[in-house]
C-alpha positions in Angstrom: -24.0 13.0 -6.7 -22.8 9.4 -6.5 -23.3 8.6 -10.2 -21.7 11.9 -11.2 -18.7 11.1 -9.1 -18.6 7.6 -10.5 -18.7 8.9 -14.0 -15.9 11.3 -13.4 -13.8 8.6 -11.8 -14.4 6.2 -14.8 -13.7 8.9 -17.3 -10.5 9.9 -15.6 -9.1 6.4 -15.6 -10.0 6.1 -19.3 -8.5 9.5 -19.9 -5.4 8.4 -18.2 -5.3 5.3 -20.3 -5.8 7.4 -23.4 -2.9 9.6 -22.5 -0.7 6.6 -21.6 -1.3 5.1 -25.0 -0.2 8.2 -26.9 3.1 8.6 -28.5 5.5 10.4 -26.1 7.3 12.1 -29.0 4.1 13.8 -30.1 3.0 14.5 -26.5 6.2 15.2 -24.7 4.5 16.2 -21.4 1.9 14.2 -19.5 -1.1 16.5 -19.0 -3.8 15.1 -16.8 -7.2 14.8 -18.4 -9.8 17.4 -17.5 -11.7 14.8 -15.6 -8.7 14.2 -13.3 -8.9 17.8 -12.2 -12.6 17.5 -11.6 -11.9 14.3 -9.6 -9.2 16.2 -7.7 -11.8 18.9 -6.8 -14.2 16.2 -5.5 -11.4 14.6 -3.4 -10.4 18.0 -1.9 -14.0 18.8 -1.1 -14.5 15.5 0.7 -11.3 15.9 2.7 -12.4 19.4 3.7 -16.0 18.8 4.5 -16.4 15.3 5.7 -15.6 15.0 9.4 -14.5 11.4 9.1 -11.3 12.6 7.6 -10.1 14.1 10.9 -7.3 12.5 12.9 -9.1 13.5 16.1 -11.6 10.8 15.2 -8.9 8.2 14.9 -9.9 4.7 16.0 -8.2 2.9 18.9 -5.0 1.4 17.6 -5.1 -2.4 17.2 -1.3 -2.8 16.5 -0.1 -5.2 19.2 3.7 -5.2 18.8 5.9 -3.3 21.3 8.8 -1.0 20.4 11.4 -3.8 20.3 9.2 -6.0 18.2 8.5 -3.2 15.8 12.3 -2.6 15.5 12.9 -6.3 14.9 10.1 -6.5 12.3 11.3 -3.4 10.5 14.9 -4.8 10.3 13.5 -8.1 9.1 11.4 -6.5 6.4 14.1 -4.2 5.1 17.3 -6.2 5.7 16.5 -9.8 6.3 14.1 -10.2 3.4 16.7 -8.7 1.1 19.3 -11.2 2.5 17.0 -14.1 2.0 16.3 -13.1 -1.6 20.0 -12.6 -2.3 20.9 -16.0 -0.8 18.2 -17.7 -3.0 19.5 -16.0 -6.1 23.1 -17.0 -5.2 22.0 -20.6 -4.7 20.4 -20.5 -8.1 23.6 -19.2 -9.6 22.0 -16.0 -11.0 24.1 -13.1 -12.1 22.7 -10.1 -10.2 24.7 -7.5 -12.1 22.2 -7.3 -14.9 18.4 -7.5 -15.3 17.0 -10.5 -13.5 15.0 -13.1 -15.5 11.2 -12.9 -14.7 11.2 -16.3 -12.9 14.2 -15.3 -10.8 12.7 -11.9 -10.0 9.4 -13.6 -9.0 11.2 -16.0 -6.6 13.2 -13.2 -5.0 10.1 -11.0 -4.6 8.0 -13.8 -3.1 10.8 -14.9 -0.7 11.3 -11.3 0.5 7.6 -10.7 1.0 6.9 -14.0 2.7 9.9 -13.4 5.1 8.3 -10.2 6.3 4.9 -11.7 6.6 6.1 -14.8 8.5 8.2 -12.7 10.9 5.1 -10.5 11.6 2.9 -13.5 12.3 5.5 -15.0 14.7 5.9 -11.7 16.6 2.2 -11.2 16.7 1.7 -14.7 18.1 4.2 -14.1 21.0 2.7 -10.6 21.5 -0.8 -12.2 22.0 0.6 -14.7 24.5 2.2 -12.0 26.5 -1.0 -9.8 26.4 -4.0 -12.0 26.3 -7.2 -10.3 25.1 -9.7 -9.2 27.6 -12.5 -8.2 25.2 -15.8 -9.7 26.5 -17.0 -10.0 22.9 -14.3 -12.6 22.3 -14.5 -16.3 23.1 -14.6 -16.7 26.9 -15.3 -19.5 29.4 -18.6 -20.8 30.3 -20.6 -19.1 33.0 -22.7 -20.5 35.7 -26.1 -19.2 36.7 -28.8 -20.1 39.2 -30.6 -22.1 36.5 -27.5 -24.2 35.8 -24.5 -24.2 33.6 -24.9 -22.2 30.3 -22.2 -22.7 27.7 -21.8 -19.4 25.9 -18.8 -20.5 23.9 -20.5 -21.1 20.6 -22.7 -18.0 20.8 -19.7 -15.7 21.6 -17.6 -17.4 18.9 -20.4 -16.7 16.4 -20.6 -13.1 17.5 -16.8 -12.6 17.3 -16.8 -14.0 13.8 -19.7 -11.8 12.8 -17.9 -8.8 14.3 -14.7 -9.6 12.6 -16.5 -10.0 9.2 -18.2 -6.7 9.6 -15.0 -4.9 10.5 -13.2 -6.6 7.5 -15.9 -5.4 5.1 -15.8 -1.9 6.6 -12.0 -1.7 6.2 -12.2 -3.0 2.6 -14.8 -0.3 1.8 -12.7 2.4 3.5 -9.6 1.2 1.6 -11.5 1.5 -1.8 -12.8 4.9 -1.0 -9.4 6.0 0.3 -7.8 4.9 -3.0 -10.3 6.8 -5.1 -9.7 10.0 -3.0 -5.9 9.9 -3.1 -5.5 8.8 -6.7 -5.9 12.3 -8.3 -3.7 13.8 -5.6 -0.9 11.4 -6.5 -1.4 12.0 -10.2 -1.3 15.8 -9.9 1.7 15.6 -7.6 3.5 13.5 -10.2 2.5 15.9 -12.9 3.8 19.0 -11.0 7.1 17.2 -10.2 7.6 16.2 -13.8 6.7 19.6 -15.1 9.2 21.4 -12.8 11.9 19.0 -13.9 11.1 19.6 -17.6 11.2 23.4 -17.3 14.4 23.4 -15.1 16.4 20.7 -16.9 14.6 20.2 -20.2 14.5 16.4 -19.4 11.3 14.5 -19.8 10.1 12.0 -17.2 10.0 8.4 -18.4 6.6 6.9 -19.4 7.0 3.9 -17.1 7.6 4.9 -13.4 8.8 1.5 -12.1 11.4 -0.9 -13.4 9.3 -3.9 -12.6 6.8 -2.8 -15.2 9.5 -3.0 -17.9 10.1 -6.6 -17.0 6.4 -7.4 -17.2 6.1 -5.6 -20.5 8.9 -7.8 -22.0 7.4 -11.0 -20.7 3.7 -10.2 -20.9 2.7 -13.5 -22.6 4.7 -15.7 -20.2 2.9 -17.6 -17.4 5.4 -16.3 -14.8 4.2 -12.8 -15.5 0.9 -13.5 -13.8 2.9 -14.6 -10.7 4.6 -11.2 -10.8 1.3 -9.4 -11.2 -0.1 -11.4 -8.1 3.0 -10.4 -6.1 2.7 -6.8 -7.1 -1.0 -6.6 -6.2 -1.2 -8.8 -3.1 2.1 -10.0 -1.5 4.1 -6.8 -2.1 1.5 -4.4 -0.7 0.8 -6.6 2.3 4.5 -6.9 3.2 5.1 -3.2 2.7 2.1 -2.2 4.8 3.3 -4.5 7.6 6.7 -2.8 7.5 5.9 0.8 6.9 2.4 1.6 8.3 2.9 -1.1 10.9 6.3 -1.6 12.3 7.9 1.8 11.4 5.0 4.2 11.8 3.8 2.6 15.0 7.3 2.2 16.3 8.0 5.9 15.8 4.9 6.8 17.8 6.0 4.4 20.6 9.3 6.2 21.0 7.5 9.6 21.4 7.2 11.1 18.0 3.8 12.7 17.5 1.3 10.9 15.2 1.4 13.4 12.4 5.2 13.5 12.6 5.4 9.7 12.4 3.1 9.7 9.4 5.1 12.3 7.5 8.5 10.7 8.4 7.3 7.2 7.4 5.9 8.5 4.1 9.1 10.3 3.2 11.3 7.3 4.0 8.8 5.0 2.2 9.2 7.2 -1.0 13.0 7.4 -0.8 13.3 3.6 -0.4 11.8 3.3 -3.9 14.5 5.5 -5.4 16.4 2.6 -6.9 13.3 1.1 -8.5 12.4 4.4 -10.3 13.9 4.8 -13.8 16.5 7.5 -14.4 15.0 11.0 -14.6 11.8 9.8 -13.1 12.5 10.7 -9.5 11.1 14.3 -9.6 7.7 12.9 -10.6 7.7 9.6 -8.7 9.2 10.4 -5.3 6.9 13.3 -4.2 3.9 11.3 -5.5 4.9 8.3 -3.5 5.3 10.4 -0.4 1.8 11.8 -0.8 0.5 8.2 -1.3 2.5 7.0 1.7 1.0 9.7 3.9 -2.5 8.7 2.7 -1.8 5.1 3.6 -0.5 6.2 7.0 -3.7 8.2 7.6 -5.9 5.2 6.8 -3.9 3.1 9.3 -4.3 5.8 12.0 -8.0 6.5 11.2 -9.1 2.8 11.2 -6.6 1.4 13.7 -5.9 -1.5 11.3 -3.7 -2.3 8.3 -6.5 -3.6 6.1 -7.6 -0.3 4.7 -4.1 0.7 3.8 -3.4 -2.6 2.3 -6.5 -2.5 0.1 -5.7 1.1 -1.1 -2.1 0.1 -1.8 -3.3 -3.0 -3.8 -5.7 -0.9 -5.8 -3.0 1.7 -6.5 -0.8 -1.0 -8.0 -3.7 -2.4 -10.0 -4.5 1.0 -11.4 -0.8 1.5 -12.4 -0.8 -1.9 -14.0 -3.9 -1.0 -16.0 -2.4 2.2 -17.3 0.8 0.4 -18.0 -1.0 -2.2 -20.1 -2.4 0.6 -22.3 1.1 1.8 -23.2 2.3 1.0 -26.8 4.7 -1.9 -27.1 
């Protein structure tokens, strides 16, 4: 079963690359490969049969920020990071009315992402100071027994490190599995949206679904492009997950919105925020697909209680899109 599923997944990615490399004038509509439909069937069967994919089994939430801190973090991630990027561009004397040069775009993206990450780390630090951990598995003070003083610090520190490493590996694996399950759902959703648009308006969806990809295509041989790729794969997903699945989704829950409602609302807003980055006539395909993807990331956050799985799935999603994009004709 495992190798059959693996074969279908590999064939589907290769099939997607083959479709992406075709001439859009000869193939005006993107039709998912047959393996994508088979992959979709496996994903739906897993979601239906495997009990792990039930929100009733959600892990205890490890998000430590309160409502006010979530609001501050969300504002920093959405507003402050944009202001920081704009100020840097202004200081560099860059004209923002037209397309940004790759190096300028990289600096703005890194500045915005790092602003969000740094604000999160600062707020988390103060949150820990206000709510010190009480977990006995964490590092604690030495204990005194009848046989004398026994220092347990090193032992408990080792156990805490081992526990953290185990949880990190588990979350990475869950993120990888989550990506493979949600990928065909996103692809089919995009296909349905693009097909509806084509039959209603007669307008085809663009081949490239994100404007950043066009910049990378034009400067593929430049060293700065690899900085953009790193930002798209690592810094961008990390900052976005901190904002959306962290601050916004958890903040909505803290003000009384039910879990499923917070997941749906966050996913819809997450998709709509990407509106400006989607090329013209690509919204019917991209926005619903991003909403489905955002909901899946929200589920991973709720099911595991941590951001790591959502971050890994988000990073792999961007990697897959970059791979398919690299197969497009120049």
